[in-house]
Backbone as a printed PyTorch tensor [residue, N CA C, xyz], in Angstrom:
tensor([[[-40.8910,   5.6490, -32.5540],
         [-39.7600,   6.4050, -32.7800],
         [-38.4510,   5.8490, -32.2450]],

        [[-37.1660,   5.9930, -32.7120],
         [-36.0600,   5.3410, -32.2750],
         [-35.5190,   5.6040, -30.9530]],

        [[-34.8920,   4.8540, -30.2370],
         [-34.2480,   4.8450, -28.9420],
         [-32.9350,   3.8640, -28.9390]],

        [[-32.3090,   3.9470, -27.8540],
         [-31.2240,   3.1920, -27.7740],
         [-31.3530,   1.8990, -26.7800]],

        [[-31.2720,   0.9510, -27.2330],
         [-31.2350,  -0.2370, -26.3800],
         [-30.1450,  -1.2940, -26.8960]],

        [[-29.3380,  -1.4950, -25.9290],
         [-27.9860,  -2.2670, -26.2910],
         [-27.1880,  -2.6920, -25.0500]],

        [[-26.1940,  -3.2910, -25.1800],
         [-25.4000,  -3.7730, -24.1630],
         [-24.1420,  -2.9910, -23.9210]],

        [[-24.2340,  -1.7960, -24.1010],
         [-22.9930,  -0.8210, -23.8760],
         [-22.7000,  -1.0070, -22.2100]],

        [[-21.5190,  -1.0870, -22.0340],
         [-20.9040,  -1.3320, -20.5980],
         [-21.5260,   0.0840, -19.7280]],

        [[-21.8260,  -0.3390, -18.5760],
         [-22.3440,   0.8720, -17.4390],
         [-21.2040,   1.4240, -17.0560]],

        [[-21.2290,   2.7460, -16.7180],
         [-20.2390,   3.5340, -16.1260],
         [-19.6650,   2.7670, -14.7100]],

        [[-20.6440,   2.3310, -13.9380],
         [-20.4640,   1.9260, -12.6210],
         [-19.5390,   0.5140, -12.7840]],

        [[-19.4770,  -0.1670, -13.9580],
         [-18.6520,  -1.2650, -14.0150],
         [-17.2190,  -0.7120, -14.2460]],

        [[-16.9610,   0.4270, -14.9020],
         [-15.6780,   0.9820, -15.1050],
         [-14.9810,   1.5100, -13.9050]],

        [[-15.9090,   1.9460, -13.0150],
         [-15.5680,   2.7190, -11.7240],
         [-15.1270,   1.4630, -10.7430]],

        [[-15.9470,   0.4460, -10.7590],
         [-15.6120,  -0.5890,  -9.9460],
         [-14.3500,  -1.3160, -10.2520]],

        [[-14.1120,  -1.1680, -11.5580],
         [-12.7960,  -1.8250, -11.9290],
         [-11.5240,  -0.9490, -11.5750]],

        [[-11.6780,   0.3010, -11.8010],
         [-10.6990,   1.3070, -11.2710],
         [-10.5190,   1.1490,  -9.7380]],

        [[-11.6920,   1.0540,  -8.9910],
         [-11.4600,   0.9500,  -7.4290],
         [-10.7590,  -0.4230,  -7.1880]],

        [[-11.2170,  -1.4820,  -7.9650],
         [-10.5740,  -2.7170,  -7.5190],
         [ -9.0230,  -2.6940,  -7.7780]],

        [[ -8.4990,  -2.1240,  -8.8890],
         [ -7.1160,  -1.9350,  -9.3190],
         [ -6.4240,  -0.9180,  -8.1380]],

        [[ -7.0480,   0.1750,  -7.9200],
         [ -6.5500,   1.1380,  -6.7380],
         [ -6.4410,   0.3640,  -5.4880]],

        [[ -7.3880,  -0.6220,  -5.0890],
         [ -7.2350,  -1.0820,  -3.7010],
         [ -6.0710,  -2.0570,  -3.5210]],

        [[ -5.3720,  -2.3670,  -4.8610],
         [ -4.2900,  -3.2040,  -4.5570],
         [ -3.1240,  -2.3460,  -3.9300]],

        [[ -3.3340,  -1.1080,  -4.0890],
         [ -2.2140,  -0.1210,  -3.6540],
         [ -2.4980,   0.6610,  -2.5330]],

        [[ -3.8180,   1.1500,  -2.4740],
         [ -4.1370,   2.0270,  -1.2480],
         [ -5.7200,   1.9050,  -1.3620]],

        [[ -6.1590,   1.8330,  -0.0180],
         [ -7.6240,   1.9750,   0.1330],
         [ -7.8510,   2.4670,   1.6670]],

        [[ -9.2060,   3.0290,   1.9670],
         [ -9.5270,   3.4210,   3.0730],
         [-10.3050,   2.6460,   3.7970]],

        [[-10.2010,   2.2020,   5.2410],
         [-10.8400,   1.2940,   6.0640],
         [-11.1550,   1.9170,   7.2310]],

        [[-12.4920,   2.1240,   7.5520],
         [-12.7020,   2.8760,   8.7790],
         [-12.0910,   4.2630,   8.7430]],

        [[-11.2040,   4.3080,   9.8180],
         [-10.6220,   5.5270,  10.1050],
         [ -9.0320,   5.4960,   9.8110]],

        [[ -8.6910,   4.3890,   8.9110],
         [ -7.3900,   4.0890,   8.6320],
         [ -7.0840,   4.2850,   7.0260]],

        [[ -5.7840,   4.3960,   6.6930],
         [ -5.4110,   4.4260,   5.3860],
         [ -4.6710,   3.1610,   5.1040]],

        [[ -5.0550,   2.1120,   4.3260],
         [ -4.3000,   0.9680,   4.3050],
         [ -3.4440,   0.9860,   2.9500]],

        [[ -2.1430,   0.6010,   3.0870],
         [ -1.1170,   0.7720,   1.9290],
         [ -0.6750,  -0.5850,   1.7430]],

        [[ -0.4190,  -0.8520,   0.4670],
         [  0.2840,  -2.1210,  -0.0920],
         [ -0.4520,  -3.3640,   0.1610]],

        [[ -1.7460,  -3.3680,   0.5280],
         [ -2.5230,  -4.6190,   0.8100],
         [ -2.4840,  -5.6130,  -0.3900]],

        [[ -2.2930,  -5.2080,  -1.5590],
         [ -2.2990,  -6.1580,  -2.7050],
         [ -1.1440,  -6.3480,  -3.3950]],

        [[ -0.1410,  -6.0540,  -2.9650],
         [  1.2250,  -6.0450,  -3.6540],
         [  1.7450,  -7.4940,  -3.5220]],

        [[  2.0600,  -8.1010,  -4.7150],
         [  2.4430,  -9.3910,  -4.7610],
         [  3.8590,  -9.4720,  -4.6810]],

        [[  4.2770, -10.4220,  -3.7970],
         [  5.6580, -10.4980,  -3.4630],
         [  6.6900, -10.5460,  -4.7080]],

        [[  6.0610, -11.2470,  -5.7300],
         [  7.0030, -11.4280,  -6.9210],
         [  7.1920, -10.1340,  -7.7170]],

        [[  6.3350,  -9.1760,  -7.3200],
         [  6.7790,  -7.9530,  -8.0160],
         [  7.8550,  -7.0690,  -7.4700]],

        [[  8.2480,  -7.4750,  -6.2350],
         [  9.3130,  -7.0860,  -5.6690],
         [ 10.9020,  -7.4780,  -6.0730]],

        [[ 10.8350,  -8.5980,  -6.8650],
         [ 11.9930,  -9.1600,  -7.1740],
         [ 12.4990,  -8.3600,  -8.5290]],

        [[ 11.5120,  -7.5240,  -9.0240],
         [ 12.0160,  -6.7470, -10.3480],
         [ 13.1880,  -5.7990,  -9.7440]],

        [[ 14.0800,  -5.2410, -10.6120],
         [ 14.9690,  -4.2910, -10.2260],
         [ 14.3840,  -2.9190,  -9.7600]],

        [[ 13.3980,  -2.4610, -10.5110],
         [ 12.6660,  -1.3150,  -9.9860],
         [ 11.9640,  -1.3740,  -8.7120]],

        [[ 11.4850,  -2.4380,  -8.4020],
         [ 10.5960,  -2.7520,  -7.1110],
         [  9.1130,  -2.1980,  -7.3810]],

        [[  8.6390,  -1.6260,  -6.6980],
         [  7.1420,  -1.1370,  -6.7080],
         [  7.0060,   0.2340,  -6.2740]],

        [[  6.4090,   1.2610,  -6.9830],
         [  6.2030,   2.4760,  -6.3220],
         [  4.8950,   2.9700,  -6.9050]],

        [[  4.3820,   3.9180,  -5.9920],
         [  3.0050,   4.5650,  -6.2760],
         [  3.3090,   5.9840,  -5.9260]],

        [[  2.9710,   6.9260,  -7.0430],
         [  3.1140,   8.2560,  -7.0060],
         [  1.9220,   9.0940,  -7.0800]],

        [[  1.8230,   9.9770,  -5.9340],
         [  0.5530,  10.8300,  -6.0000],
         [ -0.7840,  10.2620,  -6.0340]],

        [[ -0.7480,   9.1330,  -5.3730],
         [ -2.2780,   8.3880,  -5.2950],
         [ -3.2400,   9.1510,  -4.5200]],

        [[ -4.4740,   9.5470,  -5.0280],
         [ -5.2980,  10.4800,  -4.3650],
         [ -6.0760,   9.3760,  -3.4290]],

        [[ -6.1260,   9.9900,  -2.1050],
         [ -7.0200,   9.3780,  -1.1740],
         [ -7.9290,  10.4390,  -0.2960]],

        [[ -8.6950,  10.0110,   0.4360],
         [ -9.7270,  10.9050,   1.2530],
         [ -8.6220,  11.8160,   2.1930]],

        [[ -7.6090,  11.3590,   2.4760],
         [ -6.6440,  12.0510,   3.3900],
         [ -5.4420,  12.8690,   2.6740]],

        [[ -5.5280,  12.9690,   1.2840],
         [ -4.6060,  13.5910,   0.6470],
         [ -3.7620,  12.7380,  -0.4420]],

        [[ -2.9600,  13.3840,  -1.1470],
         [ -2.0980,  12.3000,  -1.9870],
         [ -0.9120,  11.7550,  -1.2040]],

        [[ -0.7540,  10.4300,  -1.6430],
         [  0.3520,   9.6690,  -0.8780],
         [  1.1300,   8.7950,  -2.1600]],

        [[  2.5470,   8.8780,  -1.6150],
         [  3.4430,   8.1230,  -2.4210],
         [  4.1910,   6.9820,  -1.7080]],

        [[  4.5920,   5.8990,  -2.2830],
         [  5.5140,   5.0740,  -1.5100],
         [  6.2820,   4.2260,  -2.6350]],

        [[  7.3130,   3.7910,  -2.1800],
         [  8.1020,   2.8440,  -2.8790],
         [  8.7920,   1.6870,  -2.0110]],

        [[  8.8060,   0.4330,  -2.7330],
         [  9.2610,  -0.7310,  -2.0190],
         [ 10.4960,  -1.2680,  -2.8420]],

        [[ 11.5230,  -1.4550,  -2.2200],
         [ 12.8540,  -2.1920,  -3.0470],
         [ 13.2930,  -3.1430,  -2.0670]],

        [[ 13.3800,  -4.3500,  -2.7330],
         [ 14.0060,  -5.5740,  -2.0120],
         [ 15.3560,  -5.9460,  -2.4530]],

        [[ 16.1940,  -6.0480,  -1.4380],
         [ 17.6470,  -6.4880,  -1.7100],
         [ 17.9480,  -7.7550,  -0.8710]],

        [[ 18.0060,  -8.9820,  -1.4020],
         [ 18.0930, -10.1480,  -0.5260],
         [ 17.0430, -10.3870,   0.3580]],

        [[ 17.2840, -10.3570,   1.6200],
         [ 16.3930, -10.5890,   2.6590],
         [ 15.8480,  -9.2260,   3.3930]],

        [[ 16.2090,  -8.2020,   2.6590],
         [ 15.7800,  -6.9780,   3.1840],
         [ 14.9690,  -6.2230,   2.2430]],

        [[ 13.8080,  -5.6370,   2.8620],
         [ 12.7300,  -4.8950,   2.1650],
         [ 12.8350,  -3.4680,   2.6680]],

        [[ 13.0630,  -2.5980,   1.8020],
         [ 12.9230,  -1.1870,   2.2030],
         [ 11.6800,  -0.3200,   1.7160]],

        [[ 11.1330,   0.4000,   2.5480],
         [  9.6990,   0.9150,   2.2890],
         [  9.8600,   2.4600,   2.5620]],

        [[  9.6820,   3.3070,   1.4610],
         [  9.5230,   4.6530,   1.8820],
         [  8.2210,   5.2180,   1.5170]],

        [[  7.5690,   5.9750,   2.5180],
         [  6.2810,   6.6190,   2.3610],
         [  6.3680,   7.9080,   2.3480]],

        [[  5.7390,   8.6830,   1.6510],
         [  5.6320,  10.1420,   1.6710],
         [  4.4760,  10.8160,   1.0370]],

        [[  4.3400,  12.1330,   0.9970],
         [  3.1310,  12.6480,   0.0550],
         [  2.5480,  13.8790,   1.0200]],

        [[  1.3490,  14.2670,   0.5030],
         [  0.7070,  15.5410,   1.2030],
         [ -0.3510,  15.0860,   1.9990]],

        [[ -0.5870,  13.7700,   2.2530],
         [ -1.5960,  13.1410,   3.0380],
         [ -1.5970,  13.3860,   4.5940]],

        [[ -2.5090,  13.9600,   5.2510],
         [ -2.6990,  14.1070,   6.6920],
         [ -2.8390,  12.7530,   7.1760]],

        [[ -2.5650,  12.6080,   8.4230],
         [ -2.5310,  11.1810,   9.2120],
         [ -4.0420,  11.0210,   9.3140]],

        [[ -4.6090,  10.0340,   9.0680],
         [ -5.9630,   9.5100,   9.3980],
         [ -6.0690,   9.3900,  10.8100]],

        [[ -7.1260,   9.4700,  11.4400],
         [ -7.3570,   9.2160,  12.9200],
         [ -6.7820,   7.8690,  13.3460]],

        [[ -7.1380,   6.9160,  12.5400],
         [ -6.5720,   5.4460,  12.8350],
         [ -5.0740,   5.2180,  12.4050]],

        [[ -4.4960,   6.1620,  11.6580],
         [ -3.0540,   5.9960,  11.3260],
         [ -3.1160,   5.4600,   9.6990]],

        [[ -1.8340,   5.4440,   9.4010],
         [ -1.4660,   4.7460,   8.0240],
         [ -1.2820,   3.3000,   8.6260]],

        [[ -1.6240,   2.3900,   7.7230],
         [ -1.2210,   1.0510,   7.9200],
         [ -0.6280,   0.3260,   6.6710]],

        [[  0.6000,  -0.0300,   6.8370],
         [  1.3760,  -0.7150,   5.6510],
         [  1.2480,  -2.2210,   5.9180]],

        [[  0.5000,  -2.9310,   4.8700],
         [  0.5040,  -4.2930,   4.8490],
         [  1.8220,  -4.9610,   4.3470]],

        [[  2.4920,  -5.5800,   5.0310],
         [  3.8910,  -6.1040,   4.5260],
         [  3.9050,  -7.2600,   3.9240]],

        [[  4.3000,  -7.6010,   2.5600],
         [  4.6390,  -8.5730,   1.9340],
         [  5.2500,  -9.7490,   2.8550]],

        [[  4.6860, -10.9540,   2.8930],
         [  5.2960, -11.9800,   3.7820],
         [  5.5450, -13.2780,   3.0190]],

        [[  6.6410, -13.1260,   2.0980],
         [  7.1120, -14.4690,   1.4710],
         [  7.6620, -15.4380,   2.4350]],

        [[  8.3460, -14.9440,   3.4900],
         [  9.0120, -15.6790,   4.6360],
         [  8.7780, -15.0790,   6.0420]],

        [[  9.1050, -15.7810,   6.8790],
         [  9.0660, -15.1100,   8.3590],
         [  9.7130, -13.9190,   8.3600]],

        [[  8.9780, -12.8300,   9.1300],
         [  9.7350, -11.4690,   9.3130],
         [ 10.6020, -11.8180,  10.6050]],

        [[ 11.9880, -11.3250,  10.5550],
         [ 12.7240, -11.4040,  11.5430],
         [ 12.6450,  -9.9730,  12.4710]],

        [[ 12.6990,  -8.8010,  11.8440],
         [ 12.5820,  -7.5140,  12.3600],
         [ 12.1370,  -6.4160,  11.6290]],

        [[ 11.5480,  -5.4520,  12.1950],
         [ 11.1330,  -4.5000,  11.3930],
         [ 11.4650,  -3.1110,  12.1000]],

        [[ 11.9410,  -1.9240,  11.3430],
         [ 12.2910,  -0.8600,  12.2170],
         [ 11.5740,   0.3250,  11.2430]],

        [[ 10.9900,   1.2070,  12.1510],
         [ 10.2760,   2.2740,  11.4130],
         [ 11.0570,   3.5250,  11.7860]],

        [[ 11.7290,   4.3520,  10.8650],
         [ 12.3880,   5.6450,  11.0420],
         [ 13.6400,   5.2620,  12.1190]],

        [[ 14.2770,   4.1140,  11.6900],
         [ 15.5270,   3.9210,  12.5760],
         [ 15.1640,   3.1880,  14.0140]],

        [[ 13.9030,   3.0280,  14.2720],
         [ 13.4260,   2.4200,  15.6430],
         [ 12.9190,   1.0420,  15.4320]],

        [[ 13.3700,   0.1470,  16.0440],
         [ 12.7910,  -1.4280,  16.1210],
         [ 11.3050,  -1.1130,  16.5110]],

        [[ 10.3440,  -1.9690,  15.8230],
         [  8.9640,  -1.9310,  16.2670],
         [  8.4710,  -3.1500,  16.2430]],

        [[  7.3760,  -3.4610,  16.7410],
         [  6.6370,  -4.7940,  16.5100],
         [  5.6500,  -4.5420,  15.5060]],

        [[  5.2200,  -5.7470,  14.6330],
         [  4.2120,  -5.8190,  13.7560],
         [  3.2360,  -6.4880,  14.3570]],

        [[  1.8740,  -6.3920,  13.6130],
         [  0.6850,  -6.8720,  14.2390],
         [  0.7080,  -8.3730,  13.9200]],

        [[ -0.2700,  -9.2580,  14.4710],
         [ -0.2650, -10.5740,  14.1590],
         [ -0.6240, -10.8590,  12.6670]],

        [[ -1.2350, -10.0350,  11.7820],
         [ -1.4740, -10.2790,  10.4960],
         [ -0.4340,  -9.5550,   9.6580]],

        [[  0.6400,  -8.9190,  10.1330],
         [  1.8110,  -8.6150,   9.3890],
         [  1.6530,  -7.1780,   8.7480]],

        [[  1.1120,  -6.2950,   9.6590],
         [  1.1580,  -4.8970,   9.1710],
         [  1.7370,  -3.9230,  10.2230]],

        [[  2.1900,  -2.7880,   9.8180],
         [  2.8450,  -1.8010,  10.4850],
         [  2.0030,  -0.4450,  10.5670]],

        [[  1.6320,   0.1340,  11.6650],
         [  0.8660,   1.2130,  11.7670],
         [  1.8600,   2.3980,  12.1280]],

        [[  1.4300,   3.4650,  11.5280],
         [  2.2840,   4.7140,  11.9490],
         [  1.4060,   6.0140,  11.6850]],

        [[  1.8760,   7.1340,  12.0240],
         [  0.8750,   8.4510,  12.0780],
         [  1.5430,   9.6800,  11.4080]],

        [[  2.9030,   9.4820,  11.0280],
         [  3.5200,  10.5910,  10.4230],
         [  4.2370,  10.0890,   9.1810]],

        [[  4.1320,  10.9560,   8.1860],
         [  5.0200,  10.7930,   6.8200],
         [  5.7910,  11.9750,   6.8230]],

        [[  7.0180,  11.9270,   6.0620],
         [  7.5400,  10.8160,   5.5990],
         [  8.0330,   9.7080,   6.5700]],

        [[  7.9580,   8.5010,   6.1960],
         [  8.3480,   7.3290,   7.0650],
         [  9.1900,   6.3080,   6.1620]],

        [[ 10.1580,   5.8920,   6.9290],
         [ 10.9660,   4.7970,   6.2970],
         [ 10.9450,   3.3290,   6.8950]],

        [[ 10.6600,   2.5470,   6.3940],
         [ 10.7260,   0.9420,   7.1250],
         [ 11.6720,   0.1430,   6.5510]],

        [[ 12.5690,  -0.5890,   7.4930],
         [ 13.4160,  -1.6310,   6.8210],
         [ 12.7240,  -3.0150,   7.4920]],

        [[ 12.4540,  -3.8600,   6.6010],
         [ 11.9130,  -5.2090,   7.0060],
         [ 12.9870,  -6.1750,   6.6940]],

        [[ 13.4130,  -7.0580,   7.6990],
         [ 14.3360,  -8.0650,   7.5830],
         [ 13.7900,  -9.3470,   7.7190]],

        [[ 13.9540, -10.1650,   6.6960],
         [ 13.1140, -11.4270,   6.7390],
         [ 14.2380, -12.6950,   7.0070]],

        [[ 13.6810, -13.6990,   7.5580],
         [ 14.7540, -14.8920,   8.0300],
         [ 15.1410, -15.5000,   6.5490]],

        [[ 16.2620, -15.9900,   6.7450],
         [ 16.8670, -16.7790,   5.5370],
         [ 16.0920, -17.9730,   4.9720]]])
């Protein structure tokens, strides 16, 4: 009797593709929510910048926008997400050496791998790069 035997793509392949694209913008790691880990610096040179709206995560929906003007990058993070135990972590694009970073108006230090950790949203970061 007839049965199906073929090479239809499996559902897991589609879900892995979606997860791969999603991880460019947001992913969970241990007890942290990583933001912007796969953003290409070239994307920031567009007039619109880069934005993510209502991205679902384990901690709730999150949105962020990045706009670059000259050697200054502005990042705004907001949404309904609750702070993960390990915090939110924004991976900063690093086309050049970072001169200074401020988070909600206060100068902060970044980690040796170029990320900023914070525990409350909304949050606004200003990143100044060296010329």
